[in-house]
C-alpha positions as CSV (number, residue, x, y, z in Angstrom):
1,M,-30.6,-0.3,12.9
2,F,-27.8,0.8,15.0
3,G,-24.8,2.1,13.0
4,T,-26.3,1.8,9.5
5,V,-28.7,3.6,7.4
6,P,-31.4,1.9,5.3
7,N,-30.6,3.8,2.1
8,P,-26.9,4.6,2.0
9,E,-25.5,7.3,-0.3
10,G,-22.1,7.5,-1.9
11,I,-20.6,5.0,-4.2
12,T,-23.9,3.0,-4.1
13,N,-25.7,5.9,-5.8
14,P,-25.8,5.4,-8.8
15,P,-25.7,1.6,-8.3
16,I,-22.8,-0.2,-9.8
17,D,-25.2,-2.4,-11.9
18,D,-26.6,0.7,-13.6
19,L,-23.1,2.0,-14.3
20,L,-22.1,-1.4,-15.8
21,K,-24.9,-1.1,-18.4
22,S,-22.9,1.7,-20.1
23,I,-19.4,0.4,-19.6
24,D,-18.4,-3.3,-20.0
25,S,-16.1,-3.8,-17.0
26,K,-15.5,-2.6,-13.4
27,Y,-11.9,-1.8,-14.4
28,A,-12.9,0.4,-17.3
29,L,-15.5,2.1,-15.1
30,A,-12.8,2.9,-12.6
31,V,-10.5,4.3,-15.3
32,Y,-13.1,6.4,-17.1
33,G,-14.6,7.6,-13.8
34,S,-11.2,8.8,-12.5
35,Q,-10.3,10.4,-15.8
36,R,-13.5,12.4,-15.9
37,A,-13.2,13.3,-12.2
38,R,-9.8,14.7,-12.9
39,Q,-11.3,16.9,-15.7
40,I,-14.0,18.1,-13.4
41,N,-11.5,18.9,-10.7
42,S,-9.3,20.8,-13.2
43,Y,-12.3,22.8,-14.4
44,R,-13.1,23.8,-10.8
45,Q,-9.5,24.9,-10.3
46,E,-9.7,27.0,-13.5
47,M,-12.9,28.6,-12.3
48,T,-11.4,29.4,-9.0
49,R,-8.4,31.2,-10.7
50,A,-10.9,33.3,-12.7
51,D,-8.3,34.2,-15.2
52,G,-10.5,33.4,-18.2
53,N,-8.4,30.5,-19.3
54,I,-10.9,27.6,-19.3
55,T,-9.6,24.4,-21.0
56,H,-11.8,21.7,-19.4
57,F,-15.6,21.0,-19.5
58,G,-17.6,21.4,-16.3
59,P,-20.1,18.9,-15.0
60,L,-22.7,17.7,-17.5
61,V,-25.2,17.0,-14.7
62,E,-26.6,19.2,-12.0
63,A,-23.9,19.4,-9.3
64,G,-23.4,21.5,-6.2
65,P,-20.1,22.8,-4.9
66,E,-20.1,20.2,-2.1
67,D,-20.4,17.3,-4.6
68,K,-17.2,15.3,-5.1
69,P,-15.8,15.1,-8.7
70,L,-15.9,11.3,-8.7
71,S,-19.6,11.3,-7.7
72,I,-20.4,13.8,-10.5
73,A,-18.4,11.7,-13.0
74,L,-20.3,8.5,-12.0
75,R,-23.7,10.3,-12.3
76,E,-22.6,11.5,-15.8
77,I,-21.8,7.9,-16.8
78,A,-25.1,6.6,-15.4
79,E,-27.1,9.2,-17.2
80,E,-25.1,8.5,-20.4
81,K,-23.9,12.0,-20.8
82,L,-20.5,10.8,-22.0
83,E,-19.4,8.7,-24.9
84,W,-16.4,6.4,-24.3
85,R,-14.2,4.9,-26.9
86,N,-11.7,2.1,-26.4
87,G,-8.3,2.5,-27.8
88,E,-8.9,-0.6,-29.9
89,E,-11.5,1.2,-32.2
């Protein structure tokens, strides 16, 4: 297998099919994932400032400093740590 890996990591982990069990469309998944990733990124910036003014929640799953906010957000969605509501409700 030249140039590929048998078990790729990244956007395929967690698999899209598992993520779509929690959220009904790929587009909603992209919106919710990006919103949560922004919150995680803001939390990390607040922790870096160390001024005691924390307004965002940190990761709800185990995450290291090298993990990207979008990867963390998608794992939270896959593990059903978040509850999403449509604006229609």
